N, C-alpha and C positions, 0 to 999 in steps of 0.2 A: 504491501500500502501504500509507504513511503518514498518509493523508487517512486510511481505511478504524481505521486504532487510533486516529485522534483520534476517528473518531463514537465509536470503541467506550469512548474514555476517558468520553465526556462523556457517556452510555446510563449506563455504570456508573456514575459522579459520588453519583448518591445514594446508591447498594451502600457508597461509596466512606467517607459523611460518616454510613452509618447502625454502620458498623461501628468508625470510630472515637467513637460517644456506647458502641457498645456495648462497648467496650474501658473505657471511664472512667467502668465501672459498678467494674472493681474497682482502675482507676488516672486519678484525678481529673484527672489534668494532662493526659488524651488528651479534654476536656472545655472546655479550655482552648486562647486565641490558633487557632483554625481564619481566622482571619482572613487568619494567616501565608501559609498552606498552595493558598489561594486569590495571592496576591501581593500580598494588602495588607500594607503596608507603612505607616508615621509618620513613619520618619527620610529624607532623604532624605542621599546620601552623595558621601562628595570623586567624581569619575570617574576613571578608571585606574585605578584600583586589581586586587587582587588577590577574586576568590570562591575558596573552598574549602566544598567538602560533603564532609563526613563524617557518617554514614550513623544512630554512635549509639558508646558509650564505649569501644566498643575505637578506635575509628578515630580520634572529638578524640586517643585520648590515644597513636592514632600522628604523630600530626603535631603535637598538642602543642610536640615540639620544633621544626620546621620554623617553626609562628611568630613559636614566642619568634628564630630567625633574622634571618626576613624583621622584625620587629622591629628589631631592632640593627639592618640592614643600609639596609633601609627604610623609614626611620620616618616619612619622608610620602605613604606608600602606602596606602589605604585599605582592609583588610583585615575578608571578612567572612564567618561562618564560618553552615553553616547544617546542622542536622541533622533527621534525619526522627523521634526519636525523643525523648521528655518525658526521660529520666535522660542522653543523649548534651548535651541542653539542658543540664541543672544542672550535666554534664559542665566545657563549653565555658564557666561560667560559674565554675563550682572549679577548674577550673585557665589559665584564661585571663582573666578577668574582666573588665572593662570595658571593656578597653584593642580589642576589635576593635568591632564588627558583626555582630549575632546577631539569626537569628528561623530557621521549618524551611523546610525545601523548602517550595517551592510545587510542586503536583500538575502534572504532565507535558501541561499543555492551552496553545497559547499565550495566551487571554487573563490569567492567568491567571502565567506566562513573558513578557508583555511587561509586567503591571503591575510584579512582581521588579524584573524590567531595566530598567524607567526612573527606577526608587530607586537602583540597588545601583552601576548602569553601568560593569562592573569590563572589566578588560583582557586577561586573563586568569583562565579556572575549569579549578580542578584541581577533582578529584573523583577521592575514594581507593578505589580496589580495583577493584570489578564495580559501579560507579553511570552505566551506560548509562546514556539513555532518550531513543528519538530526534527529537522538538518539542524539548527542551535542545538537546539538539548542531544540529539545525540553524536555534533562533535564533542559537545562537549565530556559528554562521560563515555565517547573514543579515550579521547586526549587526557584524561584523571583531572578536568577541572571540575570541580565542588560546586550547582547550580543552590539557589535558595531564592521562593517565588514570595517578594517583599509584598503588605500591606492587599493583600491574596482575596481577591474576591468573585465570586460565580456568580451570576445569578440563575437562577430558576429557567430562565428562557433557553439562559446559555448551555443548562444540563444540558438540558433539549437536543438542543443542538447534533452538544457533542458524540450524543447514545446516541442519535444515528450511524456515527459510525464508531461504533461500540469497540475495537475490536484498538483498530487505530488507535481511536483516544488513549485507550488503555497503556498500549506500547510509548504513546508520548507519556502522558501525566507519567507514566511508572517509572522516568528518565529521573525526574525530580527532587532530588538528593533530600529534602526543605523547605517546606512550609511556613510562611506564618499571616498567619489569615485573619481577616476581620472578624469569624463573627462565630459563632459557636455551627451556624447553618452556613456555613463556608465551609465551613471544616468536613465538610458530615458532606459535603456533594463537592468536593477536591477531590472522597475517600470513594466519592462512584464511582470515578473517573478511571481508581488505578493509583494515586497516593498513596501509601502506605500508610494507614495513620498514626504510627507512634514517631511519623516521619513528620507530623501535621500539633504544630499548637496558634491557640486561640491568641493572642496577642494584645486581639484590639487594633485601629487604626492611627496610623506614625504621625496623622493630619490632623491631631489635636496636639502634639509635638509638639508645634510652631511655635517659635520660638519670632515678636513684636522687635526686630531691632531701635535698637535706642535711637537714632537716627532717623525711623523712622516718627518715630512719637514725637522724635522737636520738628520737622518738616510737617505733622499735623495741625501740631501749632500752629504754626503759620502759617497753612494753606487756610486753615477752617476761623485765620483772623483777616485772610484774603477774601471772606467768605462774605462779612461785612453784617454777620450777626443773625441774617434771611437763614427759612429754609429751608435747608436742602439736602436732595436726593440722590442718589447713583445707582443707574441702569449698568449693571458690570459684566462684562463681557458678552454681548448684547452679540445677536448673530442672525441670518439675513428672515426675517421675517416679522422679527422684533422689532426692528425699527420702529418701526408704522406704531405703539401698539403702545411704545414709552413716547412719543409724541402726543397721542390723541389724549392718554394720562392723565399727561402734564398740558393738557391746554386747558382739559376739565380741570385737574388742581387749582392751576392760574383765575377760574374762576370764583374758588372760595376762600385764597390764599394765591391774593398778588401776587407775593414777590416773593414766591416760593423758584429754587432755581434747578433745577434738574441738570445733574453731568451723568454725561450719556460718552458709554464708552466703550468700542465697538471689540469681541472678541478679536478680531485681523487686519490689520498696519490697512494691506489693501483692500479692505472695506470703507478705508476712511474719508475719501474723498465722495463715494456716494453714497453716505448717510451725510455726510456735507450737505447733498444736495440735495437730501433728502425734507434735513430741517430749514434750510433756507424753504422748499417745493410746501412746508404747513405753515409759514407764517411766523410761525416761530423765532426769537432774534437769539442772533446767533454771537458764540464768539472760539474761538479754536486755543488749544490750550496750547499747539507745535509753533502757534506765529507768535506767540507770545503777549501774547491777548488777556484779555484781564475780564472779568466776568463783574461787569459795572451794573448800575441798580437796573438798566434797559436792558441785559440781558436774562435770556430766558433759558436756554439750552445754551451751558458747554462744553464743547465737544471735548473729552479725554485721548487726542490723538496723538497720545507720547508711550515710548514706548518704560517700562519699571518704575510708575508712576501709582497703575491703582492702590496698592496699598496702603499708600497716602490717600487717597484719594476716600477709600473705606472708611477709612478711621474719623478725618471730617465733616463726613457728613452726617448727617441723622439719622440717616434709613438707607432700606438698600433694596434693592430689585436685583438678582444674581440670574445671568441671563443663562443661555440655553436650556432653557426649563421651558419653555411657550411650546419652541420649538423645540423638536423634538431629536432634541442629541444627548440627552439625561444628564443635562447640571455642571457644575460648577462649583467647586469648592466655598461653600458659604460660611468655612470658619473662621477667614482672615476677618470679614465686619464679624462676626458674632464675637470673637476675640477682645474683640476692640470697643467691645462693650455697644457695636449694633442690631439694631430687630433690619430680621433681612426679614423678605418677602421671596417668592418662586413660584412658580408652571406646574402643572405636576406631573412633568416627565422629568423625577430628577435620579433615574435610574442606575447612576454611576453611581452617585452622592445617598442610596439609599437610608443606609440605617446612617446616619447619618441628620440627612433633612429630617428623620423621622421621632430623629434625637432632639432636636432643634422644635419641632413641631409641638412635641409631649410636655414639653417645660416651656414649649407658653414665650419662646425667644422668634418665632417664625408664624407666617402665616403662607399660603396656597392660596394662588387666583389663577384666572381663568382668561383671563383677559382682562384691555381698558380698564372696561366699569369699578371690575373688585379690585384690580387695583386700584385704581383711586380712592376709593372706601377706606383700604388700608389704607392707604400714604397719608388721607386726608385724616383719618385720627392717630397715626401716630406722629405726624405734624404741629398736630393743634391739641396733642394732650399731650403736655413732657410727661408728665408723673407716667403717663403708658409707656411711653415714647422710654424711658431709660425703666418698667420693671423689666419691659420685655428684654433689652439691651443686659441689663445685668445675670437677666437669666441667663441666654448667651452664655454669657459671660462664667460667670459659674461654671457651665455645664462641659465646657471646651475645658475649662481648669479642675473640673473632676475627673477627668476621663483621660486626662496627658497619663505617662508611663508607658506606651507602646515601642518607643524608640530606646530606651534598655533593653526592656527583653528582641527585640529586635538583635540588639549590636550583641546578645547573648549569642547569640542562634551564631551569628559571624563570626562569633569568636571562634567559637566549638567547631564550625568548618573548616578554619582557618586553623 
């Protein structure tokens, strides 16, 4: 079955490269560094290090505290981080600097993997959440590289898909040495797919162990003063189809709170100009962060079209909507806002953060909305009532604090593998 899978990948490679070219029409960064995706690297790395794969921005942010811990405890071990997306790549350099090696993830083809592993030569490969690749796991097992699935999650829907090729799935998942699962339900699903139950440990989510840097807190205060005491909410990491809803909700909100400000932060940089056109078309007054414009009293929408400032914006506002949840994307991390005491709302499609969204709703720190009308009603309640807003924000902050600790459990498992 693996050989058939590999043959299909080889046959589809021209389509995969064509898709990169197509995506590069909107995001030119996809046109760069193709050789890395084929396993070609320039620098040879000291053997015996740790290779971590984090797909994009959220996964890089989640593993950053672990990387910092490893740098302190194992300063002589090389660390190599791979990502799939250009935004993930930029986040690696922003959060981790030049102290770690970095490249794009090679395609799951034997030739690409062998070239890559000849350069990196790790002792342990750590993959974040659901990154399971058959040829990669086979290559690691053959070369004696221990494998760890960190922050592991597996939905019931994904389990059912894997069970359609149960024999193949069991061989693939059976090659994972250790799994640090987010919940007991995740652990049971991994076991159902062939991971030895003794190799699975429930650790919780490492996303609760995020640390808000002091520099972010300082910038939060500066940005908050720049709002001028206005009621401000942020629509964070929005996707195609969500921006129109945000603008409609804000237009309705302005009828009750005329000085309210929306900070709109699209998820992908290639959409910044298109969202700008949408805002102008809506008739709302616009200022753009990237152009150095300030949100004066006449500005109704402030476009957050810069990279790396979202944590500051989340901490500086009164309420937050987390995108990718009205669009069927699966949601994005709500904890950056909750950890800073900001109440959050999101749409019904939060399957990538099922546990976290449920916990936030359960403790009263979040609300689920379906459309512009329900979003406007939630925002009106929070922005009009400081005590209600504060109670929701504090509930979220406390929930984050109560659930810290997964990072240390994950680090202990990694130490055992090393």
